[in-house]
N, C-alpha and C positions, 0 to 999 in steps of 0.2 A: 335101482335100475342099472343094468350093466352098460358099459361104455358103448358096445356095439348096438345095443337096443336103443340107447339114447341117441346115437348118431343116426339111426334109421328114422326115428320119430322126427328129429329135426330136419333131416333131408326131405321127408314127406311134407311136413308143414311149411317149410321155407321155400318149397318149389313155387315159382310164379304161377298164379292161377289156381292154387290149391288153398281153399279156405276150410273152415270147420265142416261145412256141409259136404264139400267134395271129398275131404279126407274121410268122413264117415262112410260115404258111398264106396270109396276104394277099400276101406277096411272091411265093410260088409261083403264086398265081392271077393276079396282075396285073402283076408286074414290080417295078421300083424304087419307093421310097416316093412319089415325085412322081406316078407312075401310079396307085398305090393311092388317094392323096388326091383324084385327079381323077375317080374312079368315082362313079357315081350311088349313092344310098342303096339302090336296088333291086338294083344289081349287087353292092354290098357285102353285102347281106343273104343272098346265096348262100353266103357264107363265114363271116360273123359274125352275132351277134344284132342285131335292130333297134336296140336301145339303143346298142350299140357302133357300128353303122353310122351312126347319127345323130351320135354323138360325133365320129366321124372327119370328118364334113362340117361340123362346127361351126367358128365363127370362133376362131382361137387366142386363148387367154386372156392376160391381162397377165403372169401368172406364167410361162407358156410363152415369151412374147416376151422376158422378162427372162433366162430360162435360155439361150435362143438367143444373146442378146447377150453374156452372161457367157462362154459357150463360145467364141464367136468371139474375144473378147478374150483368153481363156486360150490359144487357139491361136496368138496372135501371137508367142509364144516359139518359136524354131526347133526345140527338142527336144521339143515337145509335139505329139501327134497324136490324131486320132480315126479309128479303122478300122471300116469296115462289113464285113459278110459278103461284099460285092462287091469289096472292096479286095484287090489283089494282095499286100499286105503282111500280110494277116490270117494268123495262124499256122496252117499246114496241119494239124498234129496236132490242134489244138482244133477245127478245121473238121470233122474226121472223127468227132467225138463226137456223142451223141444230142441235146445241148442247147447248141449253141454260142451265145454271146451275140451278138445282132444288132449291137451296137456295143461297141467297146473303146476306152477312154481310156488313153493311154500317155504317160509322161513319162520321157525318158532315151534310151537307146540302142535304137532300134527294131530294129536288125539282130539283136538277141539272140533275137527271136521266130522267126528262121529258122535258128538254130543246131541242128545235128543231135543234139548231146549235151546233153540236159536231164534233170535228176533232181530230184524234190521231196524235201525233208527236212522232216518234220513231227514234232510231239510235244507234250508237256505244256507248259502255260503256267507251271507251278511245278515245274520238274524238279529232280531231285537234283543235287548238285554234279557228280557223275560224268556224269550225263546231259547236262548243259549242256556239259561239256568234250568229250564224245563228239560232240555235234552240231557244235560249232565245229571240231573236228579233222577230222571226216569232210568237212565242207563245204570246209575249206581244202585238204585232199588232193584232193578231187574237182575243185575249181577249178584246182589245179595240173596236173591231168591233162586239162584242157581241157573240163570239164563245167560247164554253166551251172546253178547251184543255184536252184531255185524254192521259195519258201515263202510263208507267209501273213502275215508282218509282225506277228504277235502277240508277246506277251511270252514269255520262256522259250526253248524250243527253236527257234522260228522266228527270233527275233532272233539267237540264236547261229549259226544256219545262214547268215544274211545276213552277219554279222560275219566268220565264217570265210572265206567266199568273197571278201569285200572285202579281208581281210588277205592272201589269196593273190595278189590283183592287184598288191600292192606289189612282189612279187618276180617274178611271172609276168604282166605286163600283157597278153600275147597269149593267155593261157590262158582259163579260164572266167570267169564273172561271176555276177551274181545278179539274179533277177526277184522282186519283191515283189507279190503279188496282194492287193489291198486289199478290205476290206469296207465301204468308204466311197467317196465321190467322190475323184478323184485330187487334188483341191485341199484335202483334209482329211487331218490326221494323227491316227491313233488306233492305239495310245494316244499321248497327248500327249508322254510321256517319250521317244518315238522320233523326235522332231522332227529331231534332228541325224542320226540314222540315215537318215531319209527323204531328207534333202538329199544325203547321200553316195550313196545308191542312185540318186537321180535323176541325179547327175553321172557315176557309174561303172557303173551297172546300169540297171534299168528298173522304174518303178512302173506297175502295170497295174490297171485296174478296169473293170467293166461298168456301174457306177453313175454317173448323171449328176453333174456338178459340184455341190458343195454338199450331197451326200447324207451325212447323219450316220450314225454306227454304229447298227446295230439287230440284235437277236438273230437275226432271220431272214436277214440278209445273209451271215452267215459260212458256213452250210452251202452256200449258192449259190456263194460264193467258192471252196469246196473243190473243186467240179467243174472249175473253171478251173485250179487248182493241179495236179490230176492230169491234166487234159486237155492241158496244155502239156508234160507230162513223159513220158519213156520209162519211168520207173519211180518208185515212191514208197518212201522209206526212213523207217520209223518208229523213232525212237530210244527214247523213253519215252512211254507212254500208259496211262491208266486204261482199264478195260474199257468204260466208257461215255464216250466222248470224241469230239471232232470229228476227231481224227487217225484214228480207226478208220473214220469216215465217209469220209474222204479215201481211205483204203486200199481200202474197199469200192468206191468209185467208180472207183478205178484198175483194180481187177480187172474191173469191168463194162466198162471202156473198153479192155480187152485189154492193160493195162500190167502190168509186173512189180511185185510187192510184196515189199519187203525189211523185215526187222525185226532189231533188236539185242536179244539176250536179256539178262536181268538177274537179280538176286537174287530168289528165290522169296519173300523177306520184304518186298520193295519193292512196294507197291501199284501203282506206276507201271510195273512190269514186266509186269503181268498182261495189259494190252492187247497188248503185243508177243508174249507167250506164246500168247495166243489166236490171233493171226495166224499164228504158226508152226505151231500145231496145224491150222490151216485151209489150210496149204500155202504160206505165205510163205517166202521164201528166208532162211535164217539167215545173218546177217552178223557177222563178227568183225573184219574189216579191209576196207579200201577195195578191195583186189584182188577180194574176193568179189563186189562190185558190178560192177567193171570187167569181170571175166571173164564174168559172167552176161550182160551186155549186149554183149559183144564189143568193148569199148572198151579194148583192151590198149595204152594209150598209154604211151610210155616215161616214166619218172619225170623230173621237172624237177630238174636238179642243184642248184638253189638252195633247194629245199624240204627241210626237216628230215625230213619223214615222208610223202612223196607217195604211197606205196603201201600199206604194211601197218600202220603204227602208228595207234593211236587218238588220240594226243595229241601236240602239238608238244613236242619235247624241249627243256628248258631248257639253257642253256649248260653248266651243271655241276650234278649232283645229288650232294650229299654223302651218304655212306652213313649209315643210321640208327644211332644209338647202340644198344648192347645192350639198354638199358631200353626205348627206343622201338621197337626191332624186336620185343621181347617183346609189346608192346601191339599192334603191327600184326598179328603172328601170331594173337593172341587175337581181334582184330576180324575178320580175314579179309576177305571182301568182302560181308558181310552188313551190315545197318543195325542197330545196337545202342544201347540206352539206357546211361546211366552206370551204373545199378545192375547191368545184365547184364554189363557189362565188369568191374565190381568183383567179381562172383561168379565170372566166368570166370578172372580173373587171380589172385584171392585177395589183391590188393594193397589198401593203404589208400586212402581217398578223396584224401588229399593227394598221394600218389605218382601216382595216376591223373590228377588234375587237372593236375599239372605236366607229365606226358608228353603229355596231350591238347593242352594249350596249345602245347607245343613243336612237335608234329606239325601243328597248325593253321597256325602261323606258317610252317612249311616247305611248306605246301600239300599235305601228304600225307593229311590228314584234314579232312573238312568237318563243321561242326556244323549239324545239321538242327533244325527246329522240334520242340519236345517233349523237349529235352535228349537227342537221339539223335545218333549219329555214324556217318559212313560213310568208309571208306578210298577215296582217290582214286588211280586207276591212273596211274603215271608211266612206263609203258613207252615 
């Protein structure tokens, strides 16, 4: 994008009162941003209010000129891009949605936006241990099958989805990858703890945002980000989600955009399973293994021989899993796949607190049981 063209796009979109919908109406009426900004106030008033028309004709502010300069400097790096609705590299799937962003800021591998196999993985910011492992394993298996994994860069399930796809790229560099859709400007990292992850995605995948450079996180940004996550994807897989969560917003947007919605069921005792169960009642596809997704979308790619579990398993298999001792197996059988408190386990097993504490500690160290907040415990599937 040329400097003058970039400046015109930013002037249009940063004008007070001009959002995505208003910008698209102006573009439809007059053409490219340069032509919009060249119109008289009278002509502009046929499309927008007099106040917005006057603002469009006003001299650019110092803040706007600073933003234009920062964006121009940011674009000096070869892997950074700004795409407009008129750009041939603008993702076709997103362009077909009801509210495509007029501008997209991208850092990384731009070709990922044209990949035919894209799937979003979303879920809770504070998932259970099993939910986090499922997100990582599904992302890794999907990437090994050539699928680009899209997520929202949040804590929890999103981060595990990005990590799983990045791990798959170690053994299958020509397979899938990951796209992180941000709720900030592309030059900001939120949460700050994901700084290293952001650098890895920028190098091996793609960071994407509709927000201008320097935009900080804000509560209203994340629901808007969700429509891009679903809009870029052929389907959305929800791994764990509460009934009232951003993940269900993403799933609803996906359904409205004509995308497939998938959900992983969980324990009826886990509050983070209730969102998935609601989606399943509303018609989402039940998913137990990666093949359920690949088959539904017609992506029956052969398994990569280097992958431990490219098709059916939920979790990457360790090199060796020692069989549980009789005492530990007794406790695993009592725990089942529900989430239980220490007292509930004591009542179910009839064992002493000392015996129970010893077995729980041993199983935690083996990675077979996770300790949850509130002194609760959950078995981790090692299939």
